DRENLOKE-831597 format. One record per residue (C-alpha): residue in three letters; x, y, z. Coordinates in steps of 0.02 Angstrom, whole numbers, plus 50000, padded with zeros to 5 digits. Layout:
N
alaXYZ
...
END
This chain:
470
met499724992051607
phe499894987251427
pro500274971151317
ala502004965351352
thr502804963151200
pro504684964251132
gln504374982651074
ser503444988151232
asp504884979751353
ala506224988951237
ala505425005451253
leu505155003451433
arg506944998551471
ile507395014451374
val506205025951478
arg506885018151636
ala508725021051580
leu508405039751536
arg507375042751703
glu508815034751805
ala509985046251713
gly508955061651764
his508045064951613
his506115066551583
ala505615052751463
cys504015044451419
leu503025035751280
ala502235047151143
gly501195047850989
gly500355034050894
cys500835019951027
val499835030551161
arg498385032951043
asp498325013450990
leu498465008651190
leu496945020051220
leu495965011451077
gly496314994851140
arg497504990950995
val499264983151004
pro500374995350939
ser501614989350812
asp502995000750879
tyr503385012451014
asp504075029551016
val504945037851170
ala504955056651194
thr506325064351316
ser507215078451379
ala508875071451341
thr509745077951180
pro510305067151040
asp512175067651086
val511575060851257
val510565046751187
leu511885042351079
glu513085040551226
met511995030751334
phe511565016251247
pro512605002851165
arg511815001950994
thr511095017650921
phe510735023650742
ala510815042650709
val509665043350565
gly508825059550618
ala509915066850745
his509875083250665
phe507935084150694
gly508185077950872
val507825058150827
val508935043950867
leu508505024950843
val509035013850996
ala509144994550988
asp508494985751136
val509534991251284
ala509344971951349
ala510874971251259
glu511824984051370
thr513164971551421
glu513784970451227
pro515264979651179
lys514654996251107
ser514634995750912
pro515025009950805
gln513645022150766
thr512905018750600
thr511245020350492
ser511505003750405
glu509714995250428
glu510624978750399
ser511644980850562
arg510134982750674
gly509864964550688
glu508294956750749
lys508294966350914
pro506764979950927
val507244997450878
thr506475011150962
glu506305030250906
val506975040851038
ala506505059750997
thr507095075251100
phe505785086651158
arg505785102051044
ser504945115750942
asp505095117150763
gly505575132050648
ala504745135450480
tyr504505120950357
ser505095128950193
asp505065112750106
gly503345108150160
arg504035092950240
his505545096650366
pro505895110050490
asp507235121450436
ala507905122150608
val507355113550779
arg507575120650960
tyr507745107651104
thr506565111551249
asn506445102451430
thr504505103051428
pro503375089551350
glu501995102051334
glu502985113151218
asp503505097751118
val501735090651063
gln501165107351003
arg502115103150852
arg501315087750814
asp499945083950690
phe498305079150769
thr497705078450945
ile497505060550946
asn499335057750911
gly499905071451040
leu499785060951184
leu500945055751311
leu500975041651433
asp501995038051595
pro502385019351589
leu503215020551762
arg501805028451855
gly501145011251907
ala499335016151892
ser498305000251854
asp497145010351748
leu498015016851585
arg497155032451562
ala497795038451742
ala499595036451661
val499165048351513
ile499775065951499
asp498655075651386
tyr498965094051339
val497965094551177
gly496285087051218
gly496645071151121
val495785058551245
ala494175069251222
asp494425068051034
leu494755049551041
asp493225047051145
ala492165057251022
gly492975048950861
ile493665065450794
ile495165070550696
arg495755086950757
ala497345096850702
ile498315103450845
gly498245122050851
arg497705132250690
pro497475116750551
glu498315128550425
leu499825130850499
arg500025112050536
phe499665107250356
glu500895122250296
glu502185114050397
asp502065096250330
his500835095950170
leu500725076350192
arg499835077750359
met498225081150254
leu498305063550170
arg498755056450353
gly497215064250424
val496105055750292
arg497085039550330
phe496815041050511
ala495005045350502
ala494745031250378
arg495655018250476
phe494765022650654
gly492995026750576
phe493175044150642
glu492545061450577
ile493725075350526
glu493345090450635
pro492595104650526
glu493935118350535
thr495325104350502
arg494185098250356
arg494055117150296
ala495905118850302
met496075102950208
arg495025108350060
ser495935125250051
leu497625119850054
ala497425103149962
pro498465109649811
leu499925109649924
ile500025091249914
asn500705092049746
ala502375100449817
val502565083049911
ser503555068849832
arg502725056449736
glu503355043149829
arg502695048650005
val501045053249916
arg501045034849848
asp501505027250013
glu500145036150103
leu498835031549977
thr499365013049978
lys499195012650157
met497305018750143
leu497055004250010
ile497814990350121
glu497114995550303
gly495414988750265
arg494495004450260
ala494905009150075
arg493145014950019
arg492945027150171
ala494695033850130
phe494295037449960
glu492605045449995
leu493615056650118
leu494905060449987
asp493435066549867
glu492655077050016
thr494325085450052
ala494745089849879
leu496325080549890
leu495725067049766
his495625079549635
gln497585083549672
val498205066649674
leu497115055649569
pro496095064849459
glu495865050249349
ile494745042749489
glu493845057849515
arg493265057649334
met492345042549362
lys490925052249464
gly489405053049363
val490005040449219
glu488425029349197
gln488615010949157
pro487364999949077
pro486074995649217
gln485804977349156
phe487584972949190
his487914987249336
pro486334990549433
glu487374998349576
gly487715015149460
asp489115025249392
val490915019849384
trp491365029649554
thr490075020149640
his490595003449563
thr492475006349625
leu491965011449798
met491054995649816
leu492464985849755
leu493564994749870
glu492484990650017
gln492914973149989
leu494704974450018
glu495314965350163
pro496594972350281
gly498354966850221
cys497994964850044
ser499494965349923
leu499984982549851
ser499724976149673
leu497914969149704
thr497334985549788
trp498014996349655
gly497274984849529
ala495674986149606
leu495695005549614
leu496235006849433
his495364991949344
asp494045003649270
val495085018049247
gly494875017249057
lys493065019049064
pro492795038249079
pro493695042248924
thr492975028548826
phe491035030548882
arg489915030848721
gln487975030548725
ala487825018648590
pro485955015148503
asp485844998248594
arg486665002248759
ile488045012048852
arg489785005148785
phe491615008048849
asp492485001848683
gly494474998548712
his494215003248895
val495434989648947
glu496864995348825
val496625013148877
gly496485009449058
val498154999549044
ala499075015048957
met498175026649097
ala498665015449249
ala500515014349175
asp500675033249173
ile500005032649358
cys501285019449401
arg502625029649329
arg502025046449417
phe502085037949584
arg503655027049546
phe503185010449580
ser504414996849555
asn504454987749382
asp503754972849468
glu502304981949551
thr501954991249387
arg501914974749298
gln500684965349401
ile499584980749426
leu499484983049236
ala499194963249207
leu497644964449338
ile496844977649227
gln497364970149059
asn496534953149116
his495094957449213
met493844955349083
arg494454939149013
phe493524928449141
ala491954929849033
asp492754920948894
ala493404906848990
ser492184894048942
arg492544897148769
met494364896848793
lys495424882448705
ser496404872148822
ser497954880948779
thr497264897548810
leu496384893748975
lys498084884749038
arg499054899648983
phe497824912249066
phe498144901649229
arg500014904549195
leu499744923249238
glu500924927749386
ala499974926849552
phe498324921449475
glu497504921249637
glu497434939749626
his496644939949462
leu495354927549542
ala495154940049689
leu494984956149577
his493644947349460
arg492574940949616
met492624959149689
asp492174966549524
cys490704954449518
met490104958149680
ala490084976049657
ala488934974449505
ser487744960249469
gly488274949049602
asn488494934849470
leu489864923149507
asp489614911749377
his491224915449283
trp492304916549427
glu491604899849491
leu492064890749327
val493814897849316
arg494094895149505
gln493554875649484
arg494604872749330
trp496084881149415
his496074871449559
ser495754855449466
met497364857149351
pro498994850149415
glu500434861749398
glu501244850649274
ile499634850949168
val499744869549176
arg501594871549143
pro502154854449065
gln504024850649024
pro504384856648842
leu504344842548711
ile505844849148610
thr506784865148624
gly507824876748508
arg509294862548511
glu508164850248433
leu507484863648300
ile509344866348257
ala509714847648250
glu508204847148117
gly509224859348020
tyr508294874848049
gln509124891448065
pro508984900648232
gly507904916148205
ala506154924648232
gln505244909648169
phe505954899348315
arg504824907548436
glu503154902948335
met503764885948302
leu504024882648488
arg502394891548520
ala501344879648396
ile502204864548464
glu501654869548647
asp499924874048602
ala499754856048527
gln500514850148692
leu499324859548804
glu497774854348697
gly498374836748729
thr498534833448547
ile500404828048561
gly501244820348698
thr502954815748645
ala504534823748558
glu504274812048406
glu502464819748394
ala503224836548413
leu504324834348269
gln503044826648165
leu502004842048199
leu503534853848147
arg503754844747982
lys501984846147944
glu501614864247991
phe503324872647943
ala504244873447777
pro505884861047780
pro507354870047823
ala508424875547675
gly509414861447578
asn508264847447638
END
């Protein structure tokens, strides 16, 4: 009926075990949606009438990470013959076996925190359970044991999700205002689903998003960041950000991007139009699965242009937009709580995205240091997208790419000719000048004017004052 994978096999075994124990059980949510769309689900969720304590007792290895909300994680029941291990929430203890989320049919109480229900009430009916879910396309159930050759014949649809899938519509279940007041993040999820699948957002659902958009500010920055990142890496980033703008969510989560709209650029370099249009055209080029740093670097590379816009006598200028953009991006990264490593690479992409135009004039040492930037392939990728979203001229990109590929690693990062130890042996006292001296020696080495330790010492004696007492 559906693709056989370790994840689907594990979920099927769980459904069968629950049924044999007298409980109602079926597949639910995103996996059903993906199967109907002809996609292979990344994971499978099971919905059941069995309460969490029953699920915890039935299966050999379980993880009570959300039992108070009716959710238990179950490791593959193919391992039922193994001794039952203590229940734990440790990710590391789950091993390599597929883990399936098993949720008890329930209806939710109020969501006072805009994220989790204050209380849940278990129910025996799947029809009541699906009413609490977010969108109709995610409210579908599937009976994997029905034995029907036609997948659709096994689908249980209480909310009109199949029709919306066929029509390409994102529609909230029930009253959209209520769904978004329950969990504010659903507004971003709706945008993401619409972009990912190329669907339209149903008018009432869209109106509710626009009117309730300010509620997104009550959601943790980490959760917002993760949703935005998914939009950027799923291959439909342009459409996602167009929808964020249309639903007024962009104004709430990234006002710095919204300010790009209407900021003109010099047409001789940017025939595509304003900074917003340029950024959208760049986002359109992001391939599915791009790194987080590249996608956010692409989104933010020109974030410094709106505040530095200036209509000079000769043309439009953005003096210092790189430096301003780096500072603004640093604030955004702090706001969304990116890791230090993620922030460092995002800022490096912004800081260096204009340097390609100078490559033909760079000294050999400067060019080699340019190539030393971490994940230099991301710098190349960003510059190429930047060019293709503007004039389409790839001359600078081609020059840098050819030189980068033609230089062996040992040429770009040669072994140091001397170190601080040799400086001390020459009589120099350790201090701040050591960095300057070693830098000068490395520059000469990268330029190819010196190649031995003796030549390095000769340069040192020539360029720097002799140590005290000599």
